[in-house]
C-alpha positions as CSV (number, residue, x, y, z in Angstrom):
1,X,6.3,-38.7,124.8
2,X,4.7,-41.6,123.0
3,X,3.1,-42.8,126.3
4,X,1.7,-39.3,126.9
5,X,0.3,-39.0,123.4
6,X,-1.4,-42.4,123.6
7,X,-2.9,-41.6,127.0
8,X,-3.8,-38.0,126.8
9,X,-3.8,-36.7,123.3
10,X,-6.7,-36.8,120.8
11,X,-6.6,-39.7,118.3
12,X,-5.1,-39.4,114.9
13,X,-2.3,-37.5,113.1
14,X,-4.2,-34.2,113.4
15,X,-5.3,-34.8,117.0
16,X,-4.6,-32.1,119.6
17,X,-1.8,-32.9,122.0
18,X,-3.6,-31.1,124.8
19,X,-7.3,-31.8,125.3
20,X,-9.8,-31.1,128.0
21,X,-10.9,-33.7,130.6
22,X,-13.7,-34.9,128.3
23,X,-11.4,-35.1,125.3
24,X,-12.5,-31.8,123.7
25,X,-10.4,-29.0,122.3
26,X,-9.1,-26.6,124.9
27,X,-10.5,-23.1,124.7
28,X,-9.1,-19.9,126.1
29,X,-12.1,-19.8,128.5
30,X,-11.3,-23.1,130.1
31,X,-7.6,-23.5,129.6
32,X,-6.4,-21.5,132.6
33,X,-8.2,-23.7,135.1
34,X,-6.8,-26.8,133.5
35,X,-3.2,-25.3,133.4
36,X,-3.3,-24.3,137.0
37,X,-4.6,-27.7,138.1
38,X,-1.9,-29.5,136.1
39,X,0.8,-27.2,137.3
40,X,-0.2,-27.6,140.9
41,X,-0.4,-31.4,140.5
42,X,3.1,-31.5,139.1
43,X,4.4,-29.4,142.1
44,X,5.4,-26.5,139.8
45,X,5.3,-23.0,141.2
46,X,3.0,-20.3,139.9
47,X,6.1,-18.5,138.5
48,X,6.0,-20.9,135.5
49,X,3.6,-19.6,132.9
50,X,2.3,-21.6,129.9
51,X,4.1,-19.3,127.5
52,X,7.4,-20.3,129.1
53,X,6.9,-23.8,127.8
54,X,6.5,-22.4,124.3
55,X,9.6,-20.3,124.7
56,X,11.6,-23.3,125.9
57,X,10.1,-25.5,123.1
58,X,11.4,-23.0,120.5
59,X,14.8,-22.2,122.2
60,X,16.0,-25.8,122.6
61,X,15.7,-26.7,118.9
62,X,17.4,-23.5,117.9
63,X,20.2,-24.3,120.3
64,X,20.4,-27.8,118.7
65,X,20.9,-26.2,115.3
66,X,17.4,-26.1,113.9
67,X,17.3,-23.8,110.9
68,X,14.9,-20.8,110.3
69,X,12.5,-22.9,108.2
70,X,12.3,-25.6,110.8
71,X,11.5,-23.1,113.5
72,X,8.9,-21.3,111.4
73,X,7.1,-24.6,110.8
74,X,7.4,-25.7,114.4
75,X,6.1,-22.4,115.7
76,X,3.3,-22.2,113.2
77,X,4.2,-18.7,111.9
78,X,4.0,-17.5,108.4
79,X,7.1,-15.3,108.5
80,X,10.6,-15.9,109.8
81,X,10.6,-12.9,112.2
82,X,9.9,-14.9,115.4
83,X,12.3,-17.7,114.4
84,X,15.1,-15.2,113.9
85,X,14.6,-13.8,117.4
86,X,15.0,-17.3,118.9
87,X,18.1,-17.9,116.7
88,X,19.5,-14.5,117.9
89,X,19.0,-15.4,121.5
90,X,20.7,-18.8,120.9
91,X,23.6,-17.1,119.1
92,X,24.0,-14.7,122.0
93,X,24.1,-17.5,124.6
94,X,26.3,-19.9,122.6
95,X,28.2,-17.3,120.6
96,X,31.9,-17.0,120.0
97,X,32.7,-16.2,123.6
98,X,31.6,-19.7,124.6
99,X,32.7,-21.7,121.6
100,X,36.3,-22.8,121.7
101,X,36.7,-21.5,125.3
102,X,38.0,-24.9,126.5
103,X,41.6,-25.9,127.3
């Protein structure tokens, strides 16, 4: 991650992680073309949508035990509603039926 940030992200603590080819902030009007180019260069199918990365980026910390406050901050939301949805999904997947089901 450090290597990516040093090579591709804008400089500074408040710099954007994803920037355009000339270093500018991505805008909705130009993001799709950049996303499609990056996805194709990585050999990823068109079935993967950018929002899927956001979902994964919020589900994994929830699975690892991140609390509601951590998820709210990470997601940039002002309420806990969305964070609670990710925690509910995580609880459903890792719930009591899977916990302690070993030998």
